[in-house]
N, C-alpha and C positions, 0 to 999 in steps of 0.2 A: 770414279768417286760417287756418282749418282747411284750406281748399282750397290756399292758398299753401304751407303746410307739406307737404301731401301732394305738391304739384307739385315742391317743392324736393327731397323725399326720392326721388321717382320719377326725377328727372333725375340726381341724384348717384349713386343706386344703380346705375342703368343705364349711366351714364357709365363707372363703374369696371368693370362687367361687360363692356361693349362693348370697352373698351380692352384687357382681358385676352384676350377672344376674338380681337380684331384682331391682337394680338401673337402669339398662338398660330398664327393663320392665316399671318401673314407668315413665321414660322419655317419653314413648309412651302413657301409659294409662292415666296418669293424665291430660295432655292437651286434649286428645280425649274426656274423660268423661266430663271435664269442658266445652268443646266446645259443646258436645251434650246437656248438661244441659242448657247452654245459648240459643242454638238454639231451644230447646224444649220449653223453656219459651217464647221466643220472637215469634217464627213462628210455634209452634206445629210441630217441625221438625220430631220427631220420627214417628208420625201418617202419615205425608206426605210421608215419604220414605217408610213406610210400605204399603201404598196405591199403590205406584209405583211398588213395589216388590211382591204385593199380589198374582198375578197369579202364579208366579214361587214357591213362599213359599207354597201356597195352594196345588200346584201340588205335593209337597213332604209331605204334611200333617202338615205344620207349620203355626202359626199366621203370618200375614203380617209384623208385627212389628219386628220380628226376622231378617228381611232383613238388618237392619242398623247394627246389631251385626255381621252378616256375612260379610258385606262390610268392616267394620273396620278391622276384621281379614284378609280379603282377600288382602287389600292393606297395612296393618300394620303387626302386630304380631297376630298369632292365639290366644295367651293368652289374648291379649287386647280385642279381639272379645268375648271371653268367659266372661270377666269381664263386658263388656257392656250388655251382656245377663243377667248376675246376677243382674246388676243394674236395669233391667227391669222386674225382675222375678215376682213380685206381679201383674203385668199387664197381663201376658201371661199365667200363670198357666199351665206349660207343664206336660204331662205325662212322664214316663220313656222312652217310645217309642219315643216321640217327642224330648225329650232331646238327645237321641241317634241319631236320624235323623239330628239334628242340629250339633251334634258332627261330624258326617260323612261329612256333607257339609264343616265344618271348617277344619277337618283333611285332606281332600282331596284338598282343594283350600284355602290356607293361605299364607301370606307373598310372594305373587306372584312376586312383583318387584325384591326381592332379589333372590328367588329360580329359577325364569325364567332365570335370568342372570347366575346363576350357571350351569343350564342345557344348556344354550347357549355355555358357555365355554367348555362343554363336547361334543358339537356337535349337539345338538337339536335345530331346528329352533324355534324362539319365537312362531310362530303361532301353531305349532304342540304341544308345551308344554302347551300353554294356553288352547287350545281346549281339550286336553286329561284331564287336571286337572279339568276344569270346567264340562266337559261332565261326567266324572267319579263321580264327587261330586254329581251332580243331579241324575244320574242313580243309584248310590249306595243308596242314601237317598230315592229315590222314591221306589225302590224295597224293602228296609227294612221296610218302612212304610206299604207297601202293605201286607208284610208277617205278621207284627204285628197285622194288622187289620183283616187279614183272620183268624188268630188263637186266637184272642183276647189276645194277649200277651203283657206284659209290659204296661197295660193300667192304672196302679195306678199312683197317683201323684208323680212327681220326687222330690227328696229331694236335697236341696242345702246346702253345708257346710257353706258357707257364702254368703251374698247378701247385696248390697247396692241398695237403691230405688231412682231412679231419680225423682219420682213424689211425694213421701210421705212427704218429708221434705218441711216445709213452707217457709224457708229462706235459704240463701246460707250457713250460719254458721252451721245449723242443718244438711243440706245435706252433707257439707265437713266432719263433724264429723262422720256421718254414713259411708261415703266412706272411710275415713282414717282407720277406724277399719278394714275394709275388706282388704285394701292395706297392713296393718301391718300383718295381719293374713296370707297373702300370703308368707311372708318371711320364717317362719318356715316350711311351706309346701314345698317350693323350697329346703330348706336345707335337709329335709328328703328324698325327691326324689333324690337329688344329692348323698347323702350317699348310698341310695340303689343301684343306678347305679354303684357307685365305688365298693361296695361289690360284685356285680355281676362279675365285672372284676377281683378283687383281689382273689376271691374264685374260679376263672376259670370257673364259670358258663356261662359266656359270651362266652367262647370258645366253649362250647357244643352247645350253641344256634346258633352260626355261622356255625358250622359243620352241624347242622340240617337244616339250611336255604340253604346251598350251592347246594344241589341237585335240588331244585325247580328253581334255576336260569337257569338250562338247558332248562326248560320249556319256559322261556322267551327269549330263543335264545341267551344267553350271555355265552361267553367262561368261563369255570371254572377258567381260569387264573385270570380273574377280579372278580370272585365270592366272594372271601373273602372281597374285598373292598366294593362291593355292599352290602354284608351282614352287614358290619359295618354301612353303611348309613341306611339300613333298620331298624337296632336296635337302633343306636345312633343318627341318624339324617342326613338330606340331606347335610347340610354344612360340617359335618365331612367326610362322605363318598364321597361327591363330591370333596372336597379339595384333598383327597388322590388320587382319580381317575384323576383329572386334572394334579397332579404331575406325575402320571404314563404315562398319554398321552404325556406330555412334554418330558418325558425320552424315549419315544418310546416303553414302556413296554406293552402298551395296544393299540389296533387298534382303529381307529376313529369309526368304526362300533360298536365295543363292548362298547366304551364309550357312543356312541349315544343310544344304546339299554339300557345301564345302567341308563342313564339320564331319559329315559321313565319310567323304572321300579321304580327308586327312587322317581320320581314325583308322582307315584301312590301309593307308599307304603314305607314310611320312618318314623323313630321315633315311631316304633310300640309300644313299651312298655310304655315310659314316656308320650307320647301323650294320650294313652288310660287311664293311670292312672290319668292324669290331668283332662281329660274329665269326668271321673268318679266323681270328685269333684263337677261337675255341673249337676249331675243327670243321666249321660249317663251309659248304660249297658256295661260292659266290653266284654261280648260275642259279642256284635255288633261292638264295636270300635276296638276290637283286632282280634278275630277269623273271623268274617264276613268280615271285611275290608281286611284282609289278603288274604282270599280265593277269594274274588271278584277281588282284584288287580291282583292276579296271572291268573285268568281266562281272564281278559281283556288284560293282558300283553301277554298271550299266543295267543289270537286272533290277537293282534297287530303284534306279531312276525310272525304269519302265513301269514298275509296280506303283510308284508314288504318283506318277502322271495319271494313273487310272483311279486314283483315290481322290474324292472331293477335297477341296482346299480346306473346308471347314474341319473335315475328319483329320487331315494331316496336321493342322494347327492344334486340334484337341488331343490327339493321341501321340503324335510323333515329335512335335515341337515343344520346347520349353516356353514358359511364360516370359514375355518381355521384361527386362530389368531396367 
């Protein structure tokens, strides 16, 4: 009986949460995709944007047209960017390596207006957050692409769980029908992911993950006192970990320096599990989006911590940290 009660509560609670997340996502995705469809019909918008971003995207081994999807995710939600990519799938024909490269770009630099603001509240200046996020995105993606090419790895065609095509539909009604099927399919996917994360917490697996992550925070120059909160952000997301850290800073439980270093680390590495799983639905390789991303973020953070320790505190506060609020 107890198991049935737990199962019922698990399903009901996550059904409500999933529905709210899906509605929030749709408020972003639907207007963007409609706008992209209209602009593409009227002005060949996707191709024009792809031409503007072609040098950068080619640098990391991607078609230029993928730039619009990254831009959508960068300034909106990462999920929205992935859905724009899915809507263009038949045009770009990505390999698994390329899908993973795109995922690395998206996972490192998405939702910047919101997440930069969170980092600013934690003490990181806007410029340092934007630079580290964008630089890490391009660097991680470029290096992964070079590794895949050097070893002829992940060169098979990427598989997509669902896809809407911006170009194939001959009229708006057909196009909307194709897109609506993809949008509706996203709801049960979010529901399953939400239940999975809740089970990790209820089965105390999440606690072991947090314990395992805590030692690596020392590499990043972060006091272990703030380690558990940062670990939460690395596993569950920047908003969750950032909110807890902001509260600790306001209470005086975490120093501004620890909060600043935590903001840098969370910017480079957050939502490790659910982001990697979601990216896998769009053809990305889990080894790249989870293990590779995690290791590269730690190496970069260790370098940043080493450099920051060699800068005077006054210079760090003046040039790298935001003003106290």
